[in-house]
N, C-alpha and C positions, 0 to 999 in steps of 0.2 A: 144864332139868328142868321148870320151870313151863310152858313152851311145850308140852312133850310132854303134861303133865297136862291142859292146856287142850284139846288135840286129842282126848284120850281122853274128856273130859267132853262135848265137842261131838259126837263120834261116838256116845256113849251116848244123848244126847238125840235125835239123829236116828234111831237104831235104835228107840227107844221110840216115837217119833212114827210111824215106818213101821209098826210093829207095830199101833198103834191104828188107823192108816189102813186097814191090811189087814183088821183085825177088823171095822171099821165098814162096810166095803164090802159091800153086799148083792149087787151084780152081779159074777159071776165071769166073767172074759173067757175065751173059748175060745182055747187055745194053738194057734199055727200052727207047722207044721214048716218053713215058709219064712221064717224070721226072720233068719237070718244070710246076708248077701249079700257077694259080693266087692266090694271098694271101687270098682273100675272100673265094675261094673254099677250100683251104687247111685248113683254120681254122674251117670250118664246117665239113669237111670229115675226118680230121686226129684226131687220138687219142691224147689227151694232153700229155700222157706219152711218145709218140713217137716224140715229138717236142724237138729240141735241146735247144731253148730259150723259157723260160716261158713267158707268157703275161706280158708286162711291160707298164709303163706309157709313154706318148708322149715325155718326156724329154729323156728317155733312148733310144727311137727308132730313134732319129735323129743323123745323121752322122755329124761330125765336121772335116773340112779340117785341116791338119797339115801344118804349114807354112814351116818347115824345109825340108820337103820332099813331094813327090807327093802321099801322103797317106792320109787316113782319118780314124777316129775311133769313136767309141761309146761305152757306157757301157750297159751291159745286165745282166740278171739273167739266168744262165745256169740251165737247168732242173736237179734236184737232181737225178732223176731216170736214166738219162744218165750217170752220174758220178758213180752210184752204179752198173751198169751192170756187169755181169760176163760172163764166157765162154759160158753160155747157150744162150747168145744174138747173137752168130754168125749166120749170115743169116737174122737177123732182120733189118728192114728198119727204118730209122729215117729221120724226116723232118728237114733240116737245114734251118730254117726260119730266115735267116740273113737279107734278103732284104724285103722292104715293098711290092713291087709289085709281087714278086715271091718267091718260095721256091725251094730248091734243095733236092733231095732225095738221101740219102747215105745208103749204106748197110755195116753193120759190117762184116768184114771178119776174124778178129782175136782179141781175148781178152786174154791176158796172164798176170801173176803176177810173179815178180821175188822173190828171196829169202828175199829181204828187204821189201817186201809188196808193191812195186811200181807196179801199174797196167798200162799196155799199151793197148790202144784201137786203132785199125786201120781198114780202109775200103776204099771203092770206092764211088765216087760221080757219080751216074748213069747219063748217058746222057751228061756228061761234060768231060769224060775221066780223071777226077780228082781223088784225093784221100784225105784222112785225117788221121792224127795220133795224138793221145793224150796220155799223161801220167797223172796218177792220184796218188797223194801221200796223203794219208788220205782222205780228202774230197776236196782237191784243184786240179783243172784241169789245164793243160798247153798243148798247142799244136797248130796245124794249119791245115787249109784246103787249098789245092792247086787246083785251078780251071784252068785246062789246056786250055780249049777252050776260056776262058775269059782272060787268061794271068794274073790271080790274085792270090795272096797269102793272106790268112786271118789268122792272128795270134790271139790266145786267151790266155790271161794271167790274173791272179788275181792281183789287185792292193790293197795293204794293206792300203794305205792312203784313198782311196775311199771306201774301203770295198766292192768292186764290181769287176766283170769281165770286161775287156776291149777287144773289137774286133778292130784290126788294119788291114785295107785293103790296100795292096800295089800292084802296077803293078810289075810283075816279071821282066819285061824288064828294070825297073828303078833301080833295086837292083844292088849293086856292085857285080861283079863276081870275085871270087878268081882266081889268076893266075894259069895256069895249067903247066904241064911239058910234055915232049915227052913221048910217050908210052914206057913201058919197053920192051926190046927185049933181047933174049938170046945173051949173049956176050956183052951187053951194060953196065952191072953193074959192 
């Protein structure tokens, strides 16, 4: 139960950070109709350095359904060149090759590093009206992709026990929603 609450809190924090990232972005990217590619085409035409996940064996490429929720997950190897990008990567496109049959194209809109050396990478998923946000501490990446049109959230985290990254795909509509409150109005406080 505590683990599930922790995942909800982490999801909420990332959603809030993605909202603020999207609101603070002055540049709006032009959406392209050519954003979803067949996996076979993308592997031959895309640069390996522009892929989010490096080539992996068949064990890592299979999704496993989770019994306790309507989610599924798999292990992957994240491309080290994505983790190492800096502010010069703004405007660069990456292929989020998460699914076997298709890939999503994401464009980096912001890369920043705070005083503690923690890097944040954010951008848009073109053609899906989605976005992504990641934090990188040293060489470990943590974050999520939000696929708006598909109503999916894909969380990426490093598992020390497996010594690998885990992708967890969930339906946004299945996630618990935190209770809200009435909007603040002058004289209401």
